[in-house]
N, C-alpha and C positions, 0 to 999 in steps of 0.2 A: 396682750397679743398685738403684734404689729399689724396695722391696717394696710392692705394692699391697695395702692393707688395706681393710676396709669403710669406715673413716673417710675414707681418702684418696680412694676411689672416690666417696663421697658429696660430698666437697669439690670434686672435678673436675666432677661433674654440676651442682652449684650454680654453679660458675664459668661453665660453658658456658651455663647457663640465664640468668644475669644478663647475660652478654655478648650473648645473643640479644635480651633485653629492651631493652638499651641500643641495639642496632643498629636494632630496629624503631622505638624512640622517636626516634632520630635522623632516620629517614626520614619521620616524621609532620610534615606542614607545615600551617599554618593553612589553613582552608577558604577557597578563592578565591570572591569574590563574582561571580556570573554575571549578566549582563544578559540581557534577553529575546532580543536579537539573537544573543548568543553561544550561547544554548541552541538557537536555530533553526539557526545555522551548523553546530553540532555534529551536530544531527539530520540535516542534509543530507548529511553525510559517513558517519555511522554507522548510521542507521536502516535496518534490514533490509528493511522493507516497501518503502521507497523504492528500495533497491538492486535488489530483485526487479522493480519496475516499470521501472527503467532497463534491466535485462536483457531485459525483454520488448520494448523498443525495438530492441535488437540482434537479437533473435530475429526480429522482423518484417522487419528489413532483410535478414537472411539468407534469409528466405522470398521476399522480393522478388527477390533475386539468383537464387534457385532458379527462379522463374517465367521470368526472362529467359533462363536457361540452356537452356530448351526450344527456343530459336531457334538454338542452336549445333548444328552437325552432330554426329551420333552415329556413332561408329566401333566396330564389333564384330569380333572375330576368333573364328572357329569352326573346329573340327577334329573329325573323327570317323573311326573305323575299324570296318569291318564284315567279318566272316568268314561267308560263306554256306555253311552245311552243305548246304543244298539251294538250288541256283541257281534264280532266279525263272524262271517259264515265260512264254512269249509264244506267241500264236496267229498262225501265218503262213499266208497264202493259198497254196494249192497251185498256183494259176494263175501265181504268180511263178516257179515252177519247171517250167512247161509242163503242169501238171495242170488239172483241170476248175475252172470258175468256181464260186464260192460254197462251196468246200470248204476247210477249214482244218486245219492240223496243228500240235499243240502242240510247242514246242521250247524247250530251255533255252539261255539266252544268258549270257555273261559269265564272269568268273573268280571264284574264292572270296574273294580278298583285294581289298577296296576301301578306299582311303584318300582322305579329302577335307580340304582346308585352304583356308579362304576368309577374306578381309577384306571387310567390308561397311560402307558409309557411307550414312547417311540424313540428309537435310536438309529440314525443312519450308519450303516456299515460301510457302504461305498457309494459316494455321490461325486462324480468328477466336477460337476458344476460348483459344488461347495468349495472344493479344493482350488478350483480356478478363481473363484471369488476371493478367497483368502490371499492368493498370490497377487491378484489385481489391486486389492486394497492396500497391500504392503507397498506396491509400487506407487500407488496414489499418495501414500504417506510420505514417501521419498520425494515425490513431485511437489507436495505442499511445502516441504522443508526447503527445496530449491526455490520455490516461489517466494518464500520468506527471505531467503538470501538475496534474491533479485530485488525485492522491495527494500531491503536494507541497503543494497548498493545504490539503488535509485535515490534513497534518502540521503546517503552520503554525497551523491552527485549534486542534488538540489541544495543541500545545506552549504556545501563548498562553493557552489556557484553564487548563491545569495551572499555568502560571507565575502567573497571576492568583490562582488558588485558594491557592497557597502564600503569596502576599503577604497575602491576606485572612486566612488562618489565623494568620500572624505578627502582624497587627494585633489579631486577636481574642485572641491569647495575651497581648499587651501589656495589653489592656483587662482581661483576667482577672487578670493579675498586679497591676494597679493596684487592682482591686476587692478582691483578697485582702489587699493592704496596708491599704486603708481598713477592711476588716472586722477585721483584726488590731488596728488602733488602737481600733476600737469595742469589741472584746472586752476589751482591757486596761482601758478606761474602765469597762465594765460590771463587771468583776471588782473593780476598785477601789471602785466604788459599793456593790457587794454586801458587801465587807469592812466598809464603813461603815454597813451595814444600811439603805441608801437605796433599793435595788432588790431584787427577788425573785430567787431562784435560777432560776426559770423564764425570766426575762428574759435571764439569762446563757446559759442553754441554747439559747434561740432564736438568739442571735448565734453561739454555737458551732456550731449546726446549719447556719447559713448559711455559715460558714467551711468546714465539711466539704463542703457542696454545691459551693462554689466550687473547693475542692481537687480534687474528683472531676471537675468540668467542665474544670479545667486539665489534668488527666491525659488526659482524652479528646481535648482539642484537640492535645496533644503527640503522642498516638498517631495521630490523623488527619493531622497535619502530616507525620509520618514516612511514612505510607502514600502521601500525595499526592506527596511528594518522590521516593519509590521509583518511582511511576508516571511522574513526569517524567523521571527518569534512564533508565527502560526505554524510553520513547518517544524519547528522545534517542539511544539506542543505546549508552549507556555502562554500566559496572558500577554496580549499586545500592549497592555498598560504597565507591564513590568519594565522597570528602568534598567537597561543594560547598555554597555558601551563595547564597541568593537575595536580591537587592536588595529591601529592604522598602519602599522609596519607590515608591508607586503613581503612575505618570505617565500622565496622560490630558489630552487637549485638549478643552475645551468648544467646542461649536458648530463642530466640524470637519466640513467638507463633503468628500465624495468624488466624483470624476468617475466617471461610469458607464462602465466598460470592458466589453469582450466577456466574458461569463462562460463558464467552461469547460464547464459542463453543456450550455449551448445550442450551443457549438461541437461537442461530442461528438454531440449529437442531429443536427445538420446533417451531420456527417461520416458518421454511420451511415446517414442518408438517401441520401447520395451513394454509399455502398457498395452499398446495396440496388439503386439505379438501375443501377450498373455490373454487378451480378450479373444483373439483368433483361436488360440489353443482351447479355450473354454468352449467356444462355439463348436469346434470339431468334436470335443469330448462329450458334448451334449447328446451325441448319437449313441453313446454307450449306455447300457442299462444301469439302473440304480438299485441298490439292495438295502433293505431296512429291516430291523428287528422290532417287533411290537408285541405288546401283551396287554391284558386287561383282567381286572378282578373286580367283582361287584356282587350286589345282592338284588334279586328281583322279588318284589313283594306282590302277593295276590290277596285281595280282600273281597268278602261278601257280607253285605250289611242287612240281611233279612233273617228274622227269627224263623226257626230255632237253629239254623245252620250258619249263623254269622261267624266269621273268622277273618284273621289277617296273618298270613304266613309268609316268611321270607325264605328264599332258597339261594344258595351261592351259585355264581357263574364265573368262570375264569378260563382264560385261554392264552396261549403264546404262539407266535408264528413268525415266519419270514415273508417279506413282500418284495417281489422283484418287479420293476417297471422298465419296459423297453419301448422307446418310441419307434413305431414302424413308419409312419408317414404323417407329416404335418403341413402338407401343401407346399412343399419346397421353400418354406419360410427360412429354415436354417441355412439352406443352400444360398439363398439370396443375401442373407446376413454375412455369410462367409465371403461372398464376392465383394460386398461393400467394404468389409474390414480389410481385405487385400488391397483395395484401392487406397484406403486411408493409410495403410502401411507404406505404400509407394509414395504417397504425398509426404508422409513423415520423413522418408529417406531423402526426398528432394529438398525438404525444408532444412534438414540437417546440413546438406551440402551447401544450400544457399546461405545459411548462417555462417558456416566456415569461410566461404569465399568472401562474403560481405565483411566479416571481421578482419580478414587479411587486407582487403582494400582500404577499409577505414583506418586500420592501424598504420599503414604506409602513409596515408594522407595526413594523419595526426602527427607522425614523426616529421614529415616534410614541413608542415605548418609550424611546428615547434622550432625547427632549425631556422626557418626564415624569421620568425618573430624574435628569436634571440639576437640576431643581427640587427633587426629593426630597433630593438630596445637600446642597444649600444649607440646606434646612429642618432636616435632621437634625443638621447641624453646629451650627446655632443652638440646637437642642434639647439637644445635649450640653453646650454652654457653660452654658446656663441650668440644666440638671439638675445640673451640677457645682457651680455656685454655691449652688443650693438645698441640696444634700447637705452642703456645707461649713458653710453657715449653720445647718442643722439640727443637725449634729454639734456645733457650738459651743454652740448653745442647749441641747443635751442635757447638755453638760458643766456649763453654768450652772444646770441644773435647770429650765429653762423649756420644755423639749420632752421628750416621752416617747420610749420605745424604738420605739413604733409609727410615729411620725413619721420617725424615723431610717431604719427599715427601708423605709418607703414611698419616702423620698427616694433610698435606695440602689437600690431596685428600678426607680425611674424613670430613674436614671442608666444602669443596665445595659440597660434597654429602649431608651433613646436611642442607646447605643453599638451595640446589635444592629441597630437600624433603619438606622443610618449604614452599617454593613458590608453589610447587605442591599442598600441603595441603590447602593453602590459595585459590588457583584457584578452587579446588574441592569444598571448602566450599561456596565460592561466587556463583558458578554455581548452587549448590544444593539449596542455599537460594533463588536465583533468580528464579529457576524453581518452587520452592514451592510457591513463591509469585504469579507466573503466574497460577499455578494449583488451587490456592485457591481464585483467583479473586482479589488479592491485588497488582498486578503489576502496575496498574495505580496510586497507592498510594505511589509510590517510591519517597522518599525525600532524 
């Protein structure tokens, strides 16, 4: 048997460690490039907020079934046992036994042991509040479905917005890397000129400072990109450690028109108004009488436990009947509730008008922003091309000694400003387009 020494134990640990490293490395696959639709489809399955909203739909359906169950007959079984230490007294008229009229004599009746077992059935024949509750829960179920749709649309909006932010940061990162490369070339030229005593050390330091600033900016963009990616993964409902890549190609259609569809906020407002109207009707109907059918069948047992007359006998008891209940006066509580519900209905009507007017205003603003940003994107693209040409020409002139460092730095600054303006215009356009989709009811049609 091989003897374990410190050396062999160390070798075994190293072997296990490297095997584990190789196993992990073999499971690492290149990051898959996800489209916007793939991100949305994943979120529809894994997003916890959406799952909770879906559960609320099932909960509302269960409550609707519960309200309908109030129309089903109810059956109860009751049983009791009583042992009378002191039998109950009754007053008997003495005239029943030949005595004087108006004179009573207390007497104890019954036996000490009493057993009762009954089965009772109750069925409502007419109850307006039950029918009102059924109608209200049906509307609540519709309202929960609309709330789910709203949560779904909000999820589409958040996923799209985060996805666009990742794409913008990726382009910003590329621009920064290009600027770093240009600044690196400029720094080499300046160092070469300084060695030839053609420029001052301060000129070299200026370029070095610019390079360090760009490096810092690059690190900040990388950190920001990682944060936005984590937010996107969290909203999708997947692990933030899952390795995914986002398509950097920004796809958008210019002059795209959207058909105006019913917006979910307005549908929710209308459904809430219907619910309040149903609740008001139920309150008014609560003034009507209710009618129920009920019946009972059972056995009553009587027992006596003293000799020689001990016994235990059971006797049947059963009945059926109708019960009507009519509320005469409840302290004006119903009247006050009806007054409150009417005020809520008026507020609901105002809320519906407010949602409609606000949607029209925001839709017009989004269309206006979208039109402006389309022109801005075209202008900034031209500015980037022009700024790139100016920078390259100035850099060439600086090599030839016909342009100074100041002109080069100004040209580089103009190029970066044009790049930033282009990215800002893209962001504004995508946000305006996304907002317009949401306001026109097309956000769930995102592809």
